[in-house]
The first five atom37 places (N, CA, C, CB, O) and aatype in JSON, in Angstrom:
{
  "aatype": [12, 4, 0, 6, 10, 7, 19, 10, 5, 15, 14, 5, 16, 6, 3, 0, 9, 19, 15, 5, 17, 7, 6, 19, 15, 0, 3, 11, 11, 14, 6, 9, 1, 8, 8, 19, 2, 6, 9, 10, 1, 10, 19, 7, 2, 3, 16, 11, 17, 19, 10, 9, 1, 1, 0, 2, 15, 9, 0, 9, 10, 13, 10, 4, 12, 16, 10, 15, 0, 19, 19, 7, 10, 1, 6, 5, 17, 5, 15, 16, 1, 10, 1, 19, 9, 19, 6, 5, 10, 13, 16, 19, 10, 15, 7, 6, 15, 19, 18, 19, 11, 1, 10, 9, 17, 14, 5, 0, 6, 18, 3, 18, 4, 10, 15, 2, 13, 8, 15, 10, 5, 7],
  "atom_mask": [
    [1, 1, 1, 1, 1],
    [1, 1, 1, 1, 1],
    [1, 1, 1, 1, 1],
    [1, 1, 1, 1, 1],
    [1, 1, 1, 1, 1],
    [1, 1, 1, 0, 1],
    [1, 1, 1, 1, 1],
    [1, 1, 1, 1, 1],
    [1, 1, 1, 1, 1],
    [1, 1, 1, 1, 1],
    [1, 1, 1, 1, 1],
    [1, 1, 1, 1, 1],
    [1, 1, 1, 1, 1],
    [1, 1, 1, 1, 1],
    [1, 1, 1, 1, 1],
    [1, 1, 1, 1, 1],
    [1, 1, 1, 1, 1],
    [1, 1, 1, 1, 1],
    [1, 1, 1, 1, 1],
    [1, 1, 1, 1, 1],
    [1, 1, 1, 1, 1],
    [1, 1, 1, 0, 1],
    [1, 1, 1, 1, 1],
    [1, 1, 1, 1, 1],
    [1, 1, 1, 1, 1],
    [1, 1, 1, 1, 1],
    [1, 1, 1, 1, 1],
    [1, 1, 1, 1, 1],
    [1, 1, 1, 1, 1],
    [1, 1, 1, 1, 1],
    [1, 1, 1, 1, 1],
    [1, 1, 1, 1, 1],
    [1, 1, 1, 1, 1],
    [1, 1, 1, 1, 1],
    [1, 1, 1, 1, 1],
    [1, 1, 1, 1, 1],
    [1, 1, 1, 1, 1],
    [1, 1, 1, 1, 1],
    [1, 1, 1, 1, 1],
    [1, 1, 1, 1, 1],
    [1, 1, 1, 1, 1],
    [1, 1, 1, 1, 1],
    [1, 1, 1, 1, 1],
    [1, 1, 1, 0, 1],
    [1, 1, 1, 1, 1],
    [1, 1, 1, 1, 1],
    [1, 1, 1, 1, 1],
    [1, 1, 1, 1, 1],
    [1, 1, 1, 1, 1],
    [1, 1, 1, 1, 1],
    [1, 1, 1, 1, 1],
    [1, 1, 1, 1, 1],
    [1, 1, 1, 1, 1],
    [1, 1, 1, 1, 1],
    [1, 1, 1, 1, 1],
    [1, 1, 1, 1, 1],
    [1, 1, 1, 1, 1],
    [1, 1, 1, 1, 1],
    [1, 1, 1, 1, 1],
    [1, 1, 1, 1, 1],
    [1, 1, 1, 1, 1],
    [1, 1, 1, 1, 1],
    [1, 1, 1, 1, 1],
    [1, 1, 1, 1, 1],
    [1, 1, 1, 1, 1],
    [1, 1, 1, 1, 1],
    [1, 1, 1, 1, 1],
    [1, 1, 1, 1, 1],
    [1, 1, 1, 1, 1],
    [1, 1, 1, 1, 1],
    [1, 1, 1, 1, 1],
    [1, 1, 1, 0, 1],
    [1, 1, 1, 1, 1],
    [1, 1, 1, 1, 1],
    [1, 1, 1, 1, 1],
    [1, 1, 1, 1, 1],
    [1, 1, 1, 1, 1],
    [1, 1, 1, 1, 1],
    [1, 1, 1, 1, 1],
    [1, 1, 1, 1, 1],
    [1, 1, 1, 1, 1],
    [1, 1, 1, 1, 1],
    [1, 1, 1, 1, 1],
    [1, 1, 1, 1, 1],
    [1, 1, 1, 1, 1],
    [1, 1, 1, 1, 1],
    [1, 1, 1, 1, 1],
    [1, 1, 1, 1, 1],
    [1, 1, 1, 1, 1],
    [1, 1, 1, 1, 1],
    [1, 1, 1, 1, 1],
    [1, 1, 1, 1, 1],
    [1, 1, 1, 1, 1],
    [1, 1, 1, 1, 1],
    [1, 1, 1, 0, 1],
    [1, 1, 1, 1, 1],
    [1, 1, 1, 1, 1],
    [1, 1, 1, 1, 1],
    [1, 1, 1, 1, 1],
    [1, 1, 1, 1, 1],
    [1, 1, 1, 1, 1],
    [1, 1, 1, 1, 1],
    [1, 1, 1, 1, 1],
    [1, 1, 1, 1, 1],
    [1, 1, 1, 1, 1],
    [1, 1, 1, 1, 1],
    [1, 1, 1, 1, 1],
    [1, 1, 1, 1, 1],
    [1, 1, 1, 1, 1],
    [1, 1, 1, 1, 1],
    [1, 1, 1, 1, 1],
    [1, 1, 1, 1, 1],
    [1, 1, 1, 1, 1],
    [1, 1, 1, 1, 1],
    [1, 1, 1, 1, 1],
    [1, 1, 1, 1, 1],
    [1, 1, 1, 1, 1],
    [1, 1, 1, 1, 1],
    [1, 1, 1, 1, 1],
    [1, 1, 1, 1, 1],
    [1, 1, 1, 1, 1],
    [1, 1, 1, 0, 1]
  ],
  "atom_positions": [
    [[-6.81, -0.27, 4.67], [-5.75, -1.1, 5.17], [-4.76, -0.2, 5.9], [-5.06, -1.91, 4.03], [-4.52, 0.93, 5.47]],
    [[-4.22, -0.69, 6.96], [-3.3, 0.1, 7.76], [-1.98, -0.66, 7.91], [-3.9, 0.42, 9.14], [-1.99, -1.85, 8.19]],
    [[-0.86, 0.03, 7.71], [0.46, -0.57, 7.88], [1.11, 0.01, 9.12], [1.36, -0.33, 6.63], [1.22, 1.23, 9.26]],
    [[1.52, -0.86, 10.01], [2.25, -0.43, 11.21], [3.69, -0.85, 11.05], [1.62, -1.02, 12.52], [3.98, -2.04, 10.91]],
    [[4.59, 0.12, 11.06], [6.0, -0.18, 10.88], [6.58, -0.77, 12.16], [6.77, 1.07, 10.46], [6.06, -0.53, 13.26]],
    [[7.65, -1.53, 12.01], [8.3, -2.16, 13.15], [8.9, -1.15, 14.1], [0.0, 0.0, 0.0], [9.04, 0.03, 13.77]],
    [[9.25, -1.62, 15.29], [9.73, -0.73, 16.34], [11.08, -0.09, 16.01], [9.85, -1.49, 17.63], [11.46, 0.9, 16.64]],
    [[11.8, -0.63, 15.04], [13.09, -0.05, 14.68], [12.94, 1.22, 13.87], [13.92, -1.06, 13.91], [13.87, 2.02, 13.78]],
    [[11.78, 1.43, 13.28], [11.55, 2.62, 12.49], [11.08, 3.76, 13.39], [10.54, 2.35, 11.37], [10.38, 3.54, 14.37]],
    [[11.47, 4.96, 13.03], [11.12, 6.14, 13.81], [10.0, 6.89, 13.11], [12.35, 7.05, 14.01], [9.68, 6.61, 11.96]],
    [[9.41, 7.85, 13.81], [8.41, 8.72, 13.15], [9.01, 9.45, 11.95], [7.85, 9.74, 14.15], [8.29, 9.78, 11.0]],
    [[10.32, 9.71, 11.98], [10.96, 10.37, 10.85], [10.94, 9.47, 9.61], [12.4, 10.75, 11.21], [10.83, 9.97, 8.49]],
    [[11.03, 8.15, 9.81], [10.94, 7.22, 8.68], [9.57, 7.31, 8.05], [11.24, 5.77, 9.14], [9.44, 7.36, 6.83]],
    [[8.53, 7.33, 8.89], [7.17, 7.44, 8.37], [6.98, 8.77, 7.65], [6.14, 7.3, 9.52], [6.36, 8.83, 6.59]],
    [[7.52, 9.84, 8.22], [7.43, 11.15, 7.57], [8.12, 11.13, 6.21], [8.06, 12.24, 8.47], [7.6, 11.68, 5.23]],
    [[9.29, 10.49, 6.15], [10.03, 10.41, 4.88], [9.24, 9.62, 3.84], [11.41, 9.75, 5.11], [9.21, 10.0, 2.67]],
    [[8.62, 8.53, 4.25], [7.82, 7.72, 3.32], [6.68, 8.54, 2.74], [7.27, 6.46, 4.03], [6.49, 8.56, 1.52]],
    [[5.93, 9.21, 3.59], [4.78, 9.99, 3.13], [5.25, 11.18, 2.28], [3.95, 10.49, 4.34], [4.63, 11.49, 1.26]],
    [[6.31, 11.83, 2.68], [6.83, 12.98, 1.93], [7.31, 12.56, 0.55], [7.98, 13.64, 2.7], [6.96, 13.18, -0.46]],
    [[8.1, 11.5, 0.5], [8.61, 11.01, -0.79], [7.45, 10.54, -1.68], [9.62, 9.86, -0.58], [7.47, 10.76, -2.89]],
    [[6.45, 9.88, -1.07], [5.29, 9.43, -1.84], [4.62, 10.62, -2.53], [4.28, 8.68, -0.93], [4.24, 10.55, -3.7]],
    [[4.47, 11.72, -1.79], [3.86, 12.92, -2.37], [4.66, 13.45, -3.55], [0.0, 0.0, 0.0], [4.09, 13.85, -4.56]],
    [[5.98, 13.45, -3.41], [6.83, 13.95, -4.49], [6.84, 13.01, -5.68], [8.25, 14.15, -3.99], [6.81, 13.45, -6.83]],
    [[6.87, 11.71, -5.42], [6.83, 10.73, -6.51], [5.5, 10.79, -7.22], [7.1, 9.31, -5.97], [5.45, 10.73, -8.45]],
    [[4.41, 10.9, -6.47], [3.07, 10.97, -7.07], [2.91, 12.21, -7.94], [2.01, 10.97, -5.97], [2.18, 12.18, -8.93]],
    [[3.59, 13.28, -7.59], [3.51, 14.52, -8.36], [4.57, 14.57, -9.47], [3.68, 15.73, -7.43], [4.77, 15.6, -10.1]],
    [[5.24, 13.44, -9.69], [6.29, 13.34, -10.72], [7.46, 14.29, -10.49], [5.7, 13.61, -12.08], [8.1, 14.73, -11.45]],
    [[7.74, 14.6, -9.23], [8.88, 15.47, -8.92], [10.17, 14.67, -8.73], [8.59, 16.28, -7.66], [11.25, 15.24, -8.66]],
    [[10.04, 13.33, -8.63], [11.21, 12.46, -8.42], [11.21, 11.35, -9.47], [11.2, 11.86, -6.98], [10.94, 10.19, -9.13]],
    [[11.51, 11.67, -10.72], [11.45, 10.64, -11.77], [12.44, 9.49, -11.55], [11.71, 11.27, -13.12], [12.19, 8.36, -11.99]],
    [[13.56, 9.77, -10.86], [14.54, 8.71, -10.62], [14.0, 7.65, -9.66], [15.82, 9.3, -10.06], [14.4, 6.49, -9.74]],
    [[13.11, 8.03, -8.77], [12.5, 7.07, -7.85], [11.22, 6.51, -8.44], [12.21, 7.74, -6.49], [10.85, 5.37, -8.15]],
    [[10.55, 7.29, -9.26], [9.25, 6.88, -9.83], [9.34, 5.55, -10.56], [8.75, 7.96, -10.79], [8.43, 4.72, -10.45]],
    [[10.43, 5.33, -11.3], [10.59, 4.07, -12.03], [10.6, 2.87, -11.08], [11.9, 4.09, -12.85], [9.94, 1.87, -11.33]],
    [[11.35, 2.98, -9.97], [11.41, 1.89, -8.99], [10.04, 1.67, -8.35], [12.46, 2.2, -7.9], [9.61, 0.53, -8.16]],
    [[9.36, 2.75, -8.02], [8.04, 2.66, -7.4], [7.05, 1.98, -8.35], [7.53, 4.08, -7.01], [6.28, 1.12, -7.93]],
    [[7.08, 2.36, -9.62], [6.18, 1.73, -10.6], [6.42, 0.24, -10.73], [6.34, 2.4, -11.95], [5.47, -0.54, -10.85]],
    [[7.68, -0.18, -10.71], [8.01, -1.6, -10.79], [7.43, -2.37, -9.59], [9.54, -1.8, -10.85], [6.92, -3.47, -9.75]],
    [[7.52, -1.78, -8.42], [6.99, -2.42, -7.21], [5.47, -2.46, -7.25], [7.47, -1.68, -5.94], [4.88, -3.49, -6.96]],
    [[4.84, -1.35, -7.61], [3.38, -1.29, -7.64], [2.79, -2.22, -8.7], [2.92, 0.13, -7.89], [1.66, -2.67, -8.56]],
    [[3.53, -2.49, -9.75], [3.07, -3.4, -10.79], [2.84, -4.81, -10.23], [4.09, -3.45, -11.94], [2.05, -5.57, -10.79]],
    [[3.52, -5.15, -9.14], [3.35, -6.46, -8.51], [1.94, -6.65, -7.94], [4.37, -6.64, -7.41], [1.48, -7.78, -7.79]],
    [[1.27, -5.56, -7.63], [-0.09, -5.63, -7.08], [-1.11, -5.78, -8.2], [-0.41, -4.37, -6.25], [-2.16, -6.39, -8.01]],
    [[-0.81, -5.23, -9.36], [-1.72, -5.34, -10.5], [-2.04, -3.99, -11.09], [0.0, 0.0, 0.0], [-1.94, -2.96, -10.42]],
    [[-2.41, -4.0, -12.35], [-2.67, -2.75, -13.07], [-4.02, -2.13, -12.72], [-2.61, -3.0, -14.56], [-4.24, -0.95, -12.98]],
    [[-4.92, -2.92, -12.15], [-6.25, -2.41, -11.82], [-6.35, -1.9, -10.39], [-7.28, -3.49, -12.04], [-7.45, -1.73, -9.87]],
    [[-5.2, -1.65, -9.76], [-5.19, -1.18, -8.37], [-4.3, 0.05, -8.26], [-4.7, -2.29, -7.41], [-3.16, 0.05, -8.74]],
    [[-4.81, 1.09, -7.64], [-4.05, 2.32, -7.39], [-3.85, 2.46, -5.88], [-4.79, 3.58, -7.97], [-4.62, 1.91, -5.1]],
    [[-2.81, 3.19, -5.47], [-2.46, 3.35, -4.06], [-2.55, 4.81, -3.64], [-1.06, 2.81, -3.78], [-2.29, 5.72, -4.43]],
    [[-2.92, 5.02, -2.37], [-2.83, 6.32, -1.73], [-2.26, 6.07, -0.33], [-4.23, 7.06, -1.67], [-2.74, 5.19, 0.38]],
    [[-1.25, 6.84, 0.07], [-0.67, 6.73, 1.42], [-1.11, 7.92, 2.25], [0.88, 6.64, 1.37], [-1.12, 9.05, 1.78]],
    [[-1.48, 7.65, 3.51], [-1.92, 8.7, 4.42], [-1.2, 8.51, 5.75], [-3.47, 8.67, 4.6], [-1.2, 7.4, 6.29]],
    [[-0.61, 9.55, 6.28], [0.06, 9.49, 7.59], [-1.01, 9.57, 8.66], [1.11, 10.64, 7.77], [-1.83, 10.49, 8.67]],
    [[-0.99, 8.6, 9.59], [-1.93, 8.6, 10.7], [-1.14, 8.72, 11.99], [-2.81, 7.32, 10.7], [0.08, 8.88, 11.95]],
    [[-1.8, 8.65, 13.12], [-1.16, 8.86, 14.42], [0.1, 8.02, 14.6], [-2.14, 8.54, 15.54], [1.19, 8.57, 14.73]],
    [[-0.03, 6.7, 14.6], [1.11, 5.83, 14.84], [1.36, 4.87, 13.68], [0.91, 5.04, 16.11], [2.0, 3.83, 13.86]],
    [[0.87, 5.2, 12.51], [1.02, 4.29, 11.39], [0.8, 5.04, 10.08], [0.04, 3.1, 11.51], [0.53, 6.24, 10.06]],
    [[0.91, 4.3, 9.01], [0.62, 4.83, 7.69], [-0.57, 4.04, 7.16], [1.87, 4.72, 6.72], [-0.54, 2.81, 7.13]],
    [[-1.6, 4.73, 6.75], [-2.76, 4.07, 6.15], [-2.53, 3.99, 4.65], [-4.08, 4.84, 6.47], [-2.09, 4.95, 4.02]],
    [[-2.84, 2.84, 4.1], [-2.72, 2.62, 2.66], [-4.12, 2.41, 2.12], [-1.78, 1.4, 2.33], [-4.83, 1.49, 2.53]],
    [[-4.5, 3.26, 1.21], [-5.8, 3.13, 0.58], [-5.57, 2.53, -0.8], [-6.54, 4.5, 0.5], [-4.88, 3.11, -1.63]],
    [[-6.16, 1.36, -1.03], [-6.07, 0.7, -2.33], [-7.37, 0.97, -3.07], [-5.8, -0.84, -2.18], [-8.45, 0.72, -2.55]],
    [[-7.26, 1.47, -4.28], [-8.42, 1.73, -5.11], [-8.44, 0.64, -6.19], [-8.38, 3.18, -5.74], [-7.69, 0.7, -7.17]],
    [[-9.31, -0.33, -6.0], [-9.4, -1.45, -6.93], [-10.5, -1.16, -7.95], [-9.68, -2.79, -6.18], [-11.63, -0.85, -7.59]],
    [[-10.14, -1.26, -9.21], [-11.07, -0.93, -10.28], [-11.96, -2.1, -10.69], [-10.31, -0.44, -11.47], [-12.99, -1.91, -11.33]],
    [[-11.56, -3.31, -10.3], [-12.33, -4.5, -10.68], [-12.47, -5.43, -9.48], [-11.65, -5.24, -11.86], [-11.7, -5.36, -8.53]],
    [[-13.46, -6.3, -9.55], [-13.65, -7.3, -8.5], [-12.45, -8.23, -8.43], [-14.94, -8.11, -8.75], [-12.01, -8.6, -7.34]],
    [[-11.92, -8.61, -9.58], [-10.76, -9.51, -9.57], [-9.55, -8.85, -8.92], [-10.41, -9.93, -11.01], [-8.72, -9.53, -8.32]],
    [[-9.44, -7.52, -9.02], [-8.35, -6.81, -8.35], [-8.49, -6.89, -6.84], [-8.31, -5.33, -8.8], [-7.5, -7.07, -6.12]],
    [[-9.73, -6.78, -6.34], [-9.98, -6.89, -4.89], [-9.64, -8.29, -4.41], [-11.47, -6.56, -4.55], [-8.94, -8.45, -3.4]],
    [[-10.1, -9.29, -5.12], [-9.86, -10.69, -4.73], [-8.36, -10.99, -4.79], [-10.65, -11.66, -5.64], [-7.82, -11.64, -3.9]],
    [[-7.69, -10.52, -5.85], [-6.25, -10.75, -5.98], [-5.46, -10.07, -4.87], [0.0, 0.0, 0.0], [-4.49, -10.63, -4.36]],
    [[-5.86, -8.86, -4.51], [-5.2, -8.13, -3.44], [-5.37, -8.87, -2.11], [-5.77, -6.69, -3.33], [-4.42, -8.98, -1.33]],
    [[-6.56, -9.39, -1.88], [-6.81, -10.14, -0.64], [-5.96, -11.41, -0.59], [-8.31, -10.51, -0.52], [-5.43, -11.77, 0.46]],
    [[-5.82, -12.07, -1.72], [-4.97, -13.28, -1.77], [-3.52, -12.92, -1.46], [-5.07, -13.95, -3.16], [-2.84, -13.65, -0.74]],
    [[-3.05, -11.8, -1.99], [-1.68, -11.36, -1.69], [-1.54, -11.01, -0.22], [-1.3, -10.16, -2.55], [-0.51, -11.3, 0.39]],
    [[-2.56, -10.41, 0.35], [-2.53, -10.06, 1.77], [-2.49, -11.33, 2.63], [-3.76, -9.19, 2.15], [-1.7, -11.41, 3.57]],
    [[-3.32, -12.31, 2.3], [-3.38, -13.55, 3.08], [-2.08, -14.33, 3.01], [-4.53, -14.42, 2.58], [-1.7, -14.99, 3.98]],
    [[-1.39, -14.27, 1.9], [-0.14, -15.02, 1.74], [1.07, -14.25, 2.26], [0.08, -15.37, 0.28], [2.19, -14.76, 2.18]],
    [[0.88, -13.07, 2.77], [1.91, -12.13, 3.24], [2.74, -11.55, 2.1], [2.84, -12.83, 4.22], [3.68, -10.79, 2.35]],
    [[2.42, -11.87, 0.87], [3.12, -11.28, -0.28], [2.91, -9.76, -0.3], [2.63, -11.91, -1.6], [3.83, -9.02, -0.66]],
    [[1.73, -9.31, 0.07], [1.46, -7.88, 0.07], [2.35, -7.15, 1.08], [-0.02, -7.61, 0.39], [2.79, -6.03, 0.82]],
    [[2.62, -7.78, 2.21], [3.51, -7.17, 3.2], [4.91, -6.96, 2.61], [3.6, -8.05, 4.48], [5.53, -5.91, 2.82]],
    [[5.39, -7.95, 1.88], [6.71, -7.84, 1.24], [6.72, -6.7, 0.23], [7.1, -9.18, 0.56], [7.68, -5.94, 0.15]],
    [[5.65, -6.59, -0.55], [5.55, -5.51, -1.55], [5.55, -4.14, -0.85], [4.27, -5.67, -2.4], [6.24, -3.22, -1.29]],
    [[4.79, -4.02, 0.23], [4.73, -2.75, 0.97], [6.11, -2.44, 1.58], [3.65, -2.81, 2.09], [6.54, -1.28, 1.55]],
    [[6.78, -3.44, 2.11], [8.13, -3.22, 2.66], [9.09, -2.73, 1.57], [8.68, -4.52, 3.3], [9.88, -1.83, 1.8]],
    [[9.01, -3.33, 0.38], [9.86, -2.89, -0.73], [9.56, -1.44, -1.1], [9.65, -3.8, -1.96], [10.48, -0.64, -1.3]],
    [[8.29, -1.11, -1.19], [7.89, 0.25, -1.53], [8.4, 1.24, -0.49], [6.37, 0.35, -1.66], [8.99, 2.27, -0.83]],
    [[8.16, 0.94, 0.79], [8.57, 1.85, 1.86], [10.09, 1.97, 1.95], [8.01, 1.37, 3.19], [10.6, 3.04, 2.29]],
    [[10.81, 0.91, 1.64], [12.27, 0.96, 1.65], [12.77, 1.9, 0.56], [12.86, -0.44, 1.46], [13.68, 2.69, 0.8]],
    [[12.2, 1.81, -0.63], [12.59, 2.72, -1.72], [12.27, 4.17, -1.34], [11.88, 2.34, -3.04], [13.08, 5.06, -1.56]],
    [[11.08, 4.39, -0.78], [10.67, 5.75, -0.45], [11.47, 6.36, 0.7], [9.2, 5.76, -0.1], [11.75, 7.56, 0.69]],
    [[11.83, 5.55, 1.69], [12.52, 6.09, 2.87], [14.04, 6.11, 2.72], [12.15, 5.29, 4.08], [14.72, 6.86, 3.42]],
    [[14.56, 5.28, 1.81], [16.01, 5.2, 1.66], [16.68, 4.34, 2.71], [0.0, 0.0, 0.0], [17.9, 4.31, 2.81]],
    [[15.89, 3.63, 3.51], [16.43, 2.71, 4.51], [15.55, 1.46, 4.56], [16.51, 3.38, 5.91], [14.4, 1.49, 4.14]],
    [[16.11, 0.39, 5.07], [15.37, -0.87, 5.15], [14.19, -0.72, 6.11], [16.3, -2.02, 5.6], [14.36, -0.26, 7.24]],
    [[13.0, -1.1, 5.65], [11.79, -0.93, 6.44], [11.15, -2.3, 6.68], [10.79, 0.02, 5.72], [11.03, -3.12, 5.77]],
    [[10.76, -2.53, 7.92], [10.04, -3.73, 8.31], [8.61, -3.34, 8.66], [10.73, -4.45, 9.52], [8.4, -2.47, 9.5]],
    [[7.64, -3.97, 8.03], [6.24, -3.72, 8.33], [5.82, -4.72, 9.4], [5.34, -3.82, 7.05], [5.77, -5.93, 9.16]],
    [[5.52, -4.2, 10.58], [5.14, -5.04, 11.71], [3.78, -5.7, 11.5], [5.13, -4.23, 12.99], [3.61, -6.89, 11.74]],
    [[2.82, -4.89, 11.05], [1.46, -5.41, 10.81], [0.88, -4.73, 9.58], [0.54, -5.18, 12.04], [1.11, -3.54, 9.33]],
    [[0.15, -5.5, 8.82], [-0.62, -4.97, 7.7], [-2.05, -5.45, 7.95], [-0.05, -5.45, 6.29], [-2.35, -6.63, 7.79]],
    [[-2.9, -4.52, 8.33], [-4.24, -4.87, 8.82], [-5.28, -4.62, 7.73], [-4.58, -4.06, 10.09], [-5.33, -3.54, 7.14]],
    [[-6.11, -5.63, 7.49], [-7.23, -5.5, 6.56], [-8.39, -6.3, 7.14], [-6.85, -6.01, 5.11], [-8.51, -7.49, 6.86]],
    [[-9.24, -5.67, 7.94], [-10.33, -6.39, 8.59], [-11.28, -7.05, 7.58], [-11.12, -5.45, 9.48], [-11.52, -6.53, 6.49]],
    [[-11.8, -8.2, 7.98], [-12.73, -8.94, 7.13], [-13.94, -8.08, 6.75], [-13.2, -10.21, 7.85], [-14.43, -8.17, 5.62]],
    [[-14.41, -7.26, 7.67], [-15.58, -6.42, 7.39], [-15.3, -5.45, 6.24], [-15.98, -5.64, 8.65], [-16.19, -5.2, 5.42]],
    [[-14.09, -4.9, 6.16], [-13.74, -4.0, 5.06], [-13.68, -4.75, 3.74], [-12.39, -3.32, 5.34], [-14.13, -4.25, 2.71]],
    [[-13.14, -5.95, 3.77], [-13.09, -6.78, 2.56], [-14.51, -7.12, 2.1], [-12.28, -8.08, 2.83], [-14.82, -7.01, 0.91]],
    [[-15.35, -7.53, 3.03], [-16.75, -7.85, 2.69], [-17.46, -6.64, 2.1], [-17.5, -8.35, 3.94], [-18.26, -6.77, 1.18]],
    [[-17.18, -5.46, 2.64], [-17.78, -4.23, 2.13], [-17.36, -3.99, 0.67], [-17.38, -3.01, 3.01], [-18.19, -3.64, -0.17]],
    [[-16.08, -4.19, 0.39], [-15.59, -4.03, -0.98], [-16.31, -5.0, -1.92], [-14.07, -4.26, -1.05], [-16.76, -4.62, -3.0]],
    [[-16.41, -6.26, -1.49], [-17.08, -7.26, -2.32], [-18.53, -6.88, -2.57], [-17.0, -8.63, -1.67], [-19.02, -7.01, -3.69]],
    [[-19.22, -6.43, -1.53], [-20.64, -6.09, -1.68], [-20.83, -4.92, -2.64], [-21.26, -5.75, -0.31], [-21.82, -4.87, -3.38]],
    [[-19.9, -3.97, -2.65], [-19.99, -2.86, -3.59], [-19.89, -3.33, -5.04], [-18.9, -1.83, -3.31], [-20.63, -2.86, -5.9]],
    [[-18.99, -4.24, -5.3], [-18.86, -4.76, -6.67], [-20.06, -5.61, -7.05], [-17.58, -5.57, -6.83], [-20.53, -5.54, -8.18]],
    [[-20.57, -6.41, -6.1], [-21.72, -7.25, -6.4], [-22.95, -6.4, -6.66], [-22.0, -8.23, -5.24], [-23.76, -6.74, -7.53]],
    [[-23.12, -5.29, -5.94], [-24.3, -4.44, -6.16], [-24.21, -3.73, -7.52], [-24.43, -3.39, -5.02], [-25.23, -3.44, -8.15]],
    [[-22.98, -3.45, -7.97], [-22.81, -2.82, -9.29], [-23.12, -3.8, -10.42], [-21.38, -2.28, -9.44], [-23.58, -3.4, -11.49]],
    [[-22.85, -5.08, -10.16], [-23.09, -6.1, -11.2], [-24.56, -6.48, -11.25], [-22.24, -7.35, -10.94], [-25.04, -7.02, -12.25]],
    [[-25.26, -6.21, -10.18], [-26.54, -6.4, -10.09], [-27.7, -7.04, -10.08], [0.0, 0.0, 0.0], [-28.75, -6.43, -9.87]]
  ]
}
């Protein structure tokens, strides 16, 4: 999944998000970690996040441990609830209000995730 921030955000905002994410993930920022955990809990306990800085966007890798986590994540994405969660997360990490212009999750990637779980169930 790829998140493209709105035109009001600068590359420095994206750098701050990725930098803070690294520090929070390494438990170097416990004061922010609590807020981040509260936001991530909205996605579900069976889903983990990884943020990656790309050319003009931030890629978000969701690691879903169960089929129901994949389906639930897709439902949140379709309802735009996931965009709100990502905006909240990025706002906490950057220290400024962040607008996510696009949150892209192609159908082919979703189908691939589903097929992996179906092949494991067998």
